N, C-alpha and C positions, 0 to 999 in steps of 0.2 A: 532960272532954269529955262533952257531953250525949248521951243515947240517940239523939236525932235526928241529931246530927253523925256518930255511929258508923254509923248506918244509911246515911247519905249516902255516907260513905267506903267502906262495904262494897259499895254499889251501883256506885260508881265503879270499884272494883277488879275487880268481876265483869265490868263492861262492858269494861274494859281487857283482861282475860283473854280474853273472847270475841273481841275485836278481834284480839288476838295469834293466837288459834287460827284465826280466819278467814284471817288473813294467811299463817299457815303452810300452811293447806290450799291457799290460792290459789297460793302459791309452789311447793308440791309439784306441783299440777296443771299449773302453767305449765312447770315443769322437765320433767315427764313428757311434756307435749305437745311441748316443744322437742326432747327426746330422740327421741321417735317421729318427729317431722318430719325431724330430722337423719338418723336411721337410714333413713327412707323415701327421703330425697333421695340418700343414699349408695348405697342399694340400686338406685335408679333409674339413677344415674350408672353403676354397675357393669354393669347390664343394657344400657344404651345403648352402653357402651364394649366390650361383648363381641364377639369374644374379644380379649383383650389379651395373651394368652400361649398357648403350645401346648396342645392338647387331648389327653387320654388316652382311647383307645378300648380298653376291656378285652375280651379274647377268652378264653373259658373252656376253650380247648383248646390243645395245643402248636402251634408253627409248622408249616405245611405241610398242616394239615387243611383241610377244606372251609370251616368257619366262619372260620378264619384267612385263607384266600384271599379269601372274600367281603369280609371286613373291610378287607383291603388294597386291594381293587378300589375300595371306596367311599372310603377314607381320603384318598387323594391328591387326587381332585377336590373332596372336601369341604373340605380345607385350602385349596385354591385359591379356592373360593367364599367362604370365611370370612376369608381373609387371614391365617390362622395354621396352622402345621403340625398335623396330626392323626397322632399316633404310636400304634402298636400295643403294647399291654402284655398279653402272654400270661400268664394265671394258670390253668393247668390243674389238674385234680384234683376228686375228689368229684362227678363228673358235672356239673360247672359250678357247684356250690354254693360253692366257694372264691371264685370270681370274683364270684358274686352277692352274697355277704356283704361283700366288699370294696367293691363299688359302693354297696350299701345304706347303708354307714356313711360314705360320702364326703359332702363338702359339696355341696349342690344348686345349684352355681353354673355348671353347664354345662361344667366342665373335666374331669369324669370321666363317661364314657359307657360303656354296656354293650352289646356285640354279643351279645345273649342268643340262646339257642336253646331249643327245646322241652325240652331236658334240664333246665336249671335252673328254667324257668318252668312246665313242665307235668308232667314225669316225676318229678323229685326230690320235690316236695311229696306225690306219691301213693305213692312208693316208700319214703319214710323217715318214721318216726313223729315224729322230732324234727329240725327244721332251724332255723337261726338267722336266718331272714328270711321275710317274707311276700311271695309273688309279686305280690300286688295292692297291699298297703298300703305297701310299702317302696320302690316304684319309680314313676317318672314315665314313662309310655309316650310315645314320640316318633313312631315309624313302624315298620310292618312292613317287612321287606326282601325276603322271598320264601320259597321252599320248596326243600329239598334233594332231588335225585333219588336215591332209594334203590334199590339193586338187590340181589338175592340172588346171591352168587357161590359157586362151588364150585372146589375144587382139581382139576386134571386126573386125579388118581388116583381120583377118584370116578366110577364109570361111569354118570353121569346127565347128559343134555343138556337136560332139561326139568324143570320143577318136579314134575309127576306122577311122572317117573322117579326123582327124588330122594326123594320121599315113599315110593315103593315100595321103594327100596333101604334106606331107614331102617327101614321096617317089617320087612324081612327080616333086618336086622342091628341090632337094638336096642342102643343104647349104644355102638356101634362108632365113630360119627362124633363128632368134636369140633367145636363151633362157637365162633368167636371173636366178641367184641364190643368195640367201642372207644367206645361211647356208650350212653346209655339207650335211644335209638331202636332200636338193634340188639338190645338186651336184650329190650325189650318186643315188638318185631316177631317175633323168633325164638320167644319164649315163647308168643305168640298163635298163630303158625303151628304150633308143636308141639302146643299144647293142642287146637286145632280139628281137627288131622289125626291126633292120637294117635300121635305119633312121639317117640322117646326119643333125645336126644343129650346129650353132656357139654359143659357150659358152661366156657369158658376166657376170663375177662375181662381186658381191657387198659385202659390209661389213655387210649387214643386209637386212631384207625384207623392212624395212621402206625406206632406201635410194634407193632401187631398184624400188619402186613403181612409182616414178616420170618418169623414163624412160619407165616403162611398160605402164603406162597410156598414155604416148606420142607416144607409138607405136615403140619406138627404139628397144625394145625387145618385142617379140610377144607371147612367151610361158614361163610359170614359175610355178614351184611347190611352193606353199606357204601355210601358215596357214590362216584360215578364219578371224582371228583377224584383219589382215591388208587389206585383199582383199574384204571381204564381203560387206562393204559399197559401193564399186565401182561396185560390181556385181548387187547390188540392184538398182543402178543408170544406169545400162546398159553400163557402161564404160569397164567392163571386163566380161568374160564368163567362168563359171566353167564347165568342161567336165567330170571329174571323181574324186572320192574320194579314198584315200588310206585306209580309215576305212573299217572294216569288214562288216559294215552295213551302210545304208544311214544316213547322219547327219540330225537332225531336223532343223539345220540352213539352209541347202540347200537340202530339201527333194526330189527335182527333179533331183539331180545329182546322177548318178548311181555309184556303186562300180566297181572295176576292173573286178570282176567275171561277173557282169551284163553286162559289156561292151564286154564280150567274150574274155577277156585276163587274163593271169595268174597274181595273186597278187604279188606285189613287196615284196622282202624279209625284208626290213628294217622296224624298228619300231621307230618313233620319240618320245622318252620318256624323262622324266625328274625326278629328285630326289634331295634331300637335303643331303649334305655331310659336314663334318668338316675336319680339318687337321688330319693326322694320329695320333694315340695314344691319342685320347680324352678319358677321364675317362668314364667308362661304365655307371656310374650313370648319367652323363650329357647326354650321347648319348641316353639312354633309356628315360630320362625325356623329351628331345626334340622330340623323336620319338612319344611318347604317346601324347604330346601336339599337334603336327602337324597332326597326324592321327585323333585326336578329331576334329580338324578344318576341315579336308578333308571330314569328315562324316556329317558335318552340312548341312542341307537342303538349307540354304541360300547361302552357299559357292558353293554347287553343282550347284545351279541355276545360280550363277554368272559365274562359269566355262562354263556351257552349252552355255551361251551367247557368249563366246569366242571360242566355238568349241573345248574345252579342256575336256578330260575325266579324272576327278580327281579320283585317287585311291592310297591309302597308302600301307605301308608294314612294316615289322619288319626290323631292321638293317641287320639281317642275310639273309632275303629274297632279300634285295636290293644288298647285296654283291654277292650272287649267280647269280642274274640277270645281274649285270655288267660283270661278267666273261663270261656268256653265250652270251651277246650281243657283246662283243669283238670278239668272234668267228664268229657270224652271219655277222657282218659288214665286217670283214676281208674277209670272203668267197664272200660276195656280191660285194665288191670292186674289188676283183680279177675277178669275173664273168663279171663285167661291163667293164673290161679292163682298169681300172684306175691304174696308176703306182705310188707307193709311191715316194714322192719327198724328 
């Protein structure tokens, strides 16, 4: 075989190899495009069919607490609007961090939602050096749901009917009073109140307001910030006394209880809020559909009336508004915790 023939053969082989390589690349790109298109179509079909099964609404506190009650008020009509049941999944513990971690790790398909409160999303990130979720990056904001009405209650054994009287009694008897807490809101509120008024009380923590009530009613703790949902029946029976509200105006549930300003003291900085979130990277179509549905429920007169009975101020938002609010509250709670002298653990 001549050199010219070998050269021609070599050129033909190289050309064939290039053609095969181009064919492989084309086939790979075609397969990838087909896979992406199929995946995209499947995802679109899943979104369009949503919901096709029951939805889990995770609550970070035990049954019977304020967050649990708010979640249950929303869950039934939400299920009716969506055509699928919305069931409550209580995952208490670690100031809401256990529930937050669970939701953060769930599939972002709209079937696992989080009735989050300020605890997991504002306080825990500021109170703990290490947590296993990011309040911004690991969640999809859907809508705010409102604010809890916090009151400062005292046991009748304490000779104080107003907040100034309570502060005066604490000054005269440093360390005598025990204060209970069932959530991070109570922890931070009491710490800020104690720091700004230079009073000394002993902290007794509980896993929620409900388990704290037994000791409070028995007088083993004498002071507690709590929501009206758990304490109001006992106030009405004379078993507890409310001395001040953290609301900007008096609550219709306890119209005789003054605000911080009416008591001659500065308002505390924290806001006990709540909102609904999903795991990060939820499809925008699902997020918007859920936001519109929950806001429709929050605006209903019967829902507002039911919230009012619990001392809860229902108010929705857009996903974007909730995202901005979470970022702002992280800063507020961080500053307040520092002001109160609480050290991250």
